[in-house]
VOVOTI-380804 format. One line per field, with one value per residue (C-alpha): x, z, y. Coordinates in steps of 0.1 Angstrom, whole numbers. Layout:
! residues N
xx <- [X;...]
zz <- [Z;...]
yy <- [Y;...]
END
This chain:
! residues 319
xx <- [175;160;140;116;103;73;49;65;81;117;111;123;112;128;100;98;82;75;38;34;0;10;35;3;7;-34;-56;-27;-24;8;33;64;67;102;110;89;116;142;121;119;158;163;140;163;193;179;176;140;137;100;80;42;23;-8;-20;-52;-27;-28;-37;-5;18;28;41;57;80;89;100;120;132;143;157;192;185;160;182;183;146;109;85;48;17;-18;-44;-82;-92;-98;-110;-130;-126;-143;-120;-146;-133;-147;-133;-122;-105;-112;-84;-88;-83;-55;-35;-36;-29;3;18;7;25;57;59;53;75;105;109;104;90;69;84;48;16;-19;-56;-66;-99;-118;-148;-177;-202;-194;-192;-157;-147;-120;-103;-106;-86;-62;-55;-46;-25;-5;2;20;41;51;58;79;63;55;70;45;7;-8;-44;-55;-87;-95;-117;-106;-133;-121;-86;-91;-109;-79;-57;-76;-60;-28;1;-6;20;8;-22;-24;-53;-57;-41;-34;-45;-75;-83;-82;-107;-82;-72;-101;-97;-76;-43;-47;-54;-24;-1;-15;-12;26;10;28;8;12;-5;-13;-24;-2;-2;-41;-34;-18;-40;-12;14;-1;0;-39;-60;-95;-92;-79;-102;-94;-106;-129;-103;-82;-85;-92;-121;-137;-131;-117;-145;-118;-118;-157;-165;-181;-152;-124;-129;-132;-102;-85;-91;-76;-43;-41;-38;-13;7;14;25;48;65;70;87;108;97;77;39;44;75;55;25;48;66;33;29;63;60;38;61;35;37;63;64;46;42;41;35;60;59;91;127;118;87;105;136;114;97;131;143;114;135;163;143;117;87;87;60;48;45;30;1;-7;-9;-29;-51;-56;-71;-92;-113;-139;-153;-163;-123;-123;-136]
zz <- [39;34;-2;-9;-46;-58;-67;-96;-110;-114;-90;-57;-34;0;27;41;9;9;8;-12;-7;16;-9;-29;-2;5;27;55;77;76;49;42;6;10;32;17;-12;14;32;-1;-5;30;24;-3;19;43;18;8;-29;-34;-38;-43;-56;-77;-100;-76;-46;-45;-81;-99;-73;-56;-88;-96;-62;-65;-102;-91;-57;-71;-107;-93;-82;-108;-120;-85;-71;-79;-89;-87;-97;-107;-132;-132;-108;-126;-115;-133;-130;-96;-82;-81;-87;-108;-121;-156;-172;-207;-230;-241;-201;-195;-225;-215;-179;-185;-206;-179;-150;-174;-177;-142;-126;-149;-162;-195;-179;-150;-129;-114;-129;-109;-113;-86;-85;-104;-124;-107;-129;-158;-182;-193;-201;-182;-217;-229;-196;-195;-229;-229;-201;-217;-249;-226;-214;-250;-258;-228;-210;-179;-167;-146;-140;-106;-90;-61;-41;-60;-46;-54;-78;-97;-94;-109;-141;-144;-143;-175;-194;-180;-159;-126;-101;-74;-50;-28;-4;29;58;94;128;126;91;86;65;37;56;48;10;-10;15;11;-27;-34;-16;-36;-69;-62;-62;-43;-14;-8;25;22;54;75;103;102;88;121;146;154;159;196;185;188;219;228;224;187;162;124;103;77;48;62;41;74;84;49;39;69;91;117;121;125;162;176;161;167;205;203;186;210;239;220;211;249;256;227;241;270;247;228;260;271;238;239;204;191;183;150;141;163;137;107;120;125;89;78;99;68;40;16;19;-6;9;36;21;52;48;61;64;81;82;116;105;76;100;125;98;84;115;119;102;125;148;143;168;185;177;213;207;171;184;214;194;170;198;210;178;174;207;190;155;152;147;115;89]
yy <- [-47;-82;-87;-110;-122;-104;-136;-154;-121;-114;-82;-84;-56;-46;-62;-26;-4;32;42;78;88;116;125;138;168;168;149;137;169;188;176;195;202;211;177;150;145;142;118;97;97;87;58;48;54;29;3;8;1;-3;28;29;55;63;93;98;106;145;148;133;154;116;106;139;141;105;112;139;122;89;99;95;57;46;16;7;8;-7;19;8;32;23;32;31;59;90;125;154;193;191;166;139;102;73;39;40;9;12;11;46;56;32;41;78;70;53;81;105;86;80;118;125;96;109;74;52;21;12;-19;-28;-14;-18;-15;6;-9;-33;-23;-34;-20;-45;-15;-22;-63;-79;-86;-50;-39;-69;-69;-35;-41;-72;-48;-21;-51;-59;-24;-23;8;-14;-46;-66;-63;-61;-54;-35;-39;-73;-100;-136;-140;-107;-116;-151;-135;-111;-141;-157;-128;-113;-130;-113;-109;-91;-84;-53;-50;-32;-55;-47;-60;-42;-52;-91;-100;-109;-139;-154;-160;-135;-142;-183;-178;-157;-179;-209;-190;-178;-139;-116;-102;-65;-50;-14;8;-17;9;14;47;57;39;13;40;50;86;90;95;102;139;135;150;146;175;167;171;143;109;91;110;107;71;52;31;27;62;66;82;50;26;50;49;11;11;34;9;-22;2;5;-32;-38;-7;-30;-59;-39;-25;-59;-68;-37;-22;3;-2;2;-21;-47;-44;-45;-74;-91;-89;-98;-130;-142;-152;-150;-111;-96;-59;-37;-4;18;57;85;120;127;109;101;79;63;55;37;17;6;-3;-30;-54;-56;-78;-106;-114;-147;-171;-165;-129;-133;-157;-132;-100;-120;-131;-97;-86;-116;-104;-86;-94;-60;-53;-72;-46]
END
């Protein structure tokens, strides 16, 4: 599988990555506990070498699944996890990027992942409260690099101003943000800045958490326990119906191209060279196989521009 350099690091991830939120076994509908490890291993067989997770995914279970499934291939893969999003006994989340918490989290992640180093360690969210200084947070990450516990530092969900502040303290090699045909606000500032600074850009939710696969219809009702119903504005009742209308048109374009919706959506992202890897989630072997097959062909410029125009027709689609 094609690989691209992650920013100015020495990491070269596969252009299709594996998003491991569903491997946490909660919040994503039915996930077969007995099959998810095989799905992860199937991803590796297909040439996927970049695996992204976080402690918050299933309260540590996603890291444990990856640690077990990928142990035989550890030297050949890139493991990316995160820090800074913690939970209490009731399962409620909060941001904690203090030195004490990061030191604790990295040890727990190393244990769950069954490894003695993490290739890419990312802050899950910035501390917008101002309770912890940028210096305290990123000096801690610098120390972890010196100790060999992490190889590179990345950030997730940072705006440009927050990224600039982080760069004054640390060598930040990557920015992970939501980016898909529906959610394109990173095109205004974050993506151009990452390109200018040679920071690897990693889109998450490349398929808009399933909307760009065509599997939903007007009768779809997600359970309240589903993370999309809880957190994603694309799935709010009013917006969801609007989005399905545009997906219907997108389906016609994909048919004309002769490829599945999901592959067109992933190819649209990979058309931009500043994107290092696209982390697409999968719950089944079939899903990961379809994601991996996206790299067997490329969008023409004409098709890229047609798809882009379709999702620019209404600013309400840019969340």
